[in-house]
C-alpha atoms as one frame of an Amber mdcrd trajectory, in Angstrom:
protein
 -87.591  33.429  60.057 -84.358  31.019  61.504 -83.993  31.615  65.638 -80.120
  31.219  64.994 -79.806  32.315  61.437 -76.779  34.691  61.367 -75.913  37.107
  58.079 -72.810  36.875  56.312 -72.816  40.917  57.221 -73.568  40.282  60.969
 -71.411  37.289  61.194 -68.683  39.409  59.173 -68.958  42.830  61.958 -68.958
  40.032  65.070 -65.763  38.848  63.437 -64.494  42.765  63.501 -66.020  43.921
  67.426 -64.147  40.441  68.825 -60.661  41.252  66.686 -59.559  43.345  68.682
 -59.806  40.686  71.782 -58.148  37.900  69.813 -55.504  39.334  69.212 -55.141
  41.000  72.808 -55.433  36.862  73.919 -53.052  35.755  71.275 -50.385  38.003
  72.306 -50.521  37.013  76.365 -48.309  34.585  75.905 -45.005  37.126  75.050
 -46.764  39.455  77.397 -46.048  36.911  80.619 -42.453  36.086  79.351 -42.426
  39.508  79.438 -43.172  40.490  82.877 -41.375  36.799  83.646 -38.049  38.149
  82.546 -38.138  42.116  81.682 -36.927  41.826  78.518 -38.224  42.091  75.202
 -34.831  39.766  73.490 -33.907  37.121  75.603 -31.684  37.106  78.508 -29.368
  39.261  76.532 -25.634  39.932  76.763 -25.386  41.677  80.384 -27.286  38.206
  81.477 -24.618  36.097  79.169 -21.948  37.963  79.991 -22.753  37.707  83.927
 -23.338  33.858  83.303 -19.882  33.105  82.063 -18.069  35.811  84.527 -19.838
  33.273  87.394 -18.969  29.985  86.167 -16.126  30.156  84.401 -13.797  33.021
  86.084 -14.774  33.316  89.717 -12.062  33.342  92.388 -11.513  29.820  93.400
 -11.075  29.258  89.076  -8.880  32.598  88.688  -6.518  30.731  91.608  -6.544
  27.388  90.158  -5.876  28.265  86.673  -3.428  31.511  87.937  -5.750  33.229
  85.703  -4.198  36.994  85.499  -6.758  38.182  83.788  -9.635  37.731  80.661
 -12.088  39.577  78.729 -15.504  37.928  77.889 -17.103  39.385  74.366 -20.621
  38.098  73.649 -21.612  38.613  70.326 -25.006  37.311  69.633 -27.206  35.701
  71.894 -30.473  33.786  70.595 -34.480  33.732  71.667 -34.769  31.272  74.825
 -37.097  27.859  74.055 -37.587  24.983  76.025 -35.219  22.125  75.850 -38.253
  19.212  75.220 -35.785  16.848  76.944 -34.900  18.498  79.944 -37.889  21.237
  79.948 -35.367  23.701  80.699 -35.388  27.324  79.195 -32.282  27.715  77.389
 -30.567  29.957  75.038 -27.645  29.741  72.256 -24.882  32.309  72.906 -21.754
  33.088  70.437 -19.207  34.186  73.011 -15.130  35.074  72.592 -13.232  34.957
  75.770  -9.323  36.264  75.918  -6.996  35.043  78.976  -4.562  35.878  80.710
  -2.032  33.642  82.729   0.738  34.344  84.893   2.938  31.870  82.736   2.337
  34.646  79.881   0.316  32.832  77.634  -2.600  34.433  76.160  -5.620  32.054
  75.569  -8.107  33.393  73.501 -11.515  31.308  72.004 -14.875  31.399  70.577
 -17.736  29.415  71.597 -20.651  28.593  70.519 -23.059  26.683  73.596 -26.173
  27.490  75.639 -26.979  29.084  78.524 -29.706  28.016  80.970 -31.991  29.709
  82.476 -32.472  28.904  86.113 -34.565  30.281  88.816 -35.509  33.996  89.294
 -33.675  35.559  86.571 -30.075  33.655  86.820 -28.472  32.265  83.574 -25.538
  29.328  83.633 -23.473  27.641  81.458 -24.598  24.537  80.010 -21.949  21.681
  82.193 -20.682  20.612  79.260 -19.860  23.929  77.816 -18.237  25.060  81.544
 -16.298  21.412  81.614 -15.066  22.123  77.865 -14.190  25.457  78.425 -12.323
  24.039  81.847 -10.079  21.726  80.383  -9.040  23.525  77.659  -7.678  27.039
  80.621  -6.078  24.210  82.403  -3.861  22.503  79.187  -3.084  26.354  78.850
  -1.661  27.233  82.343  -0.139  23.636  83.157   2.331  24.948  79.464   5.933
  26.305  79.497
């Protein structure tokens, strides 16, 4: 009898017994993500909307651009991924904003952009997206 000989049947049974353990360990990264961010779907529409509210329609910008009212509709938020160049967690977002100005103009535009995960559970718009939207809002607010 060979000392380390295991029949195919015994090997199959050992594999079946350890299969649940492999499944549990294989799902640990998802479990950590759910525990850390508290969401199955990533940042979600609520966090994306909050990011737009904080970064674009804060009291400073509302006063600077003479904004009377605004509406943010988040159409789609993708699952987040790690950007290999910046090592930041990012999620693609598709959003439509509608802004009403004191001069009576109404601006509506759809954007495909990126929201970036910062410390805690906060998400913010990418700086390039903020700059692009700020430029458009500034142009509309100055027009007569």
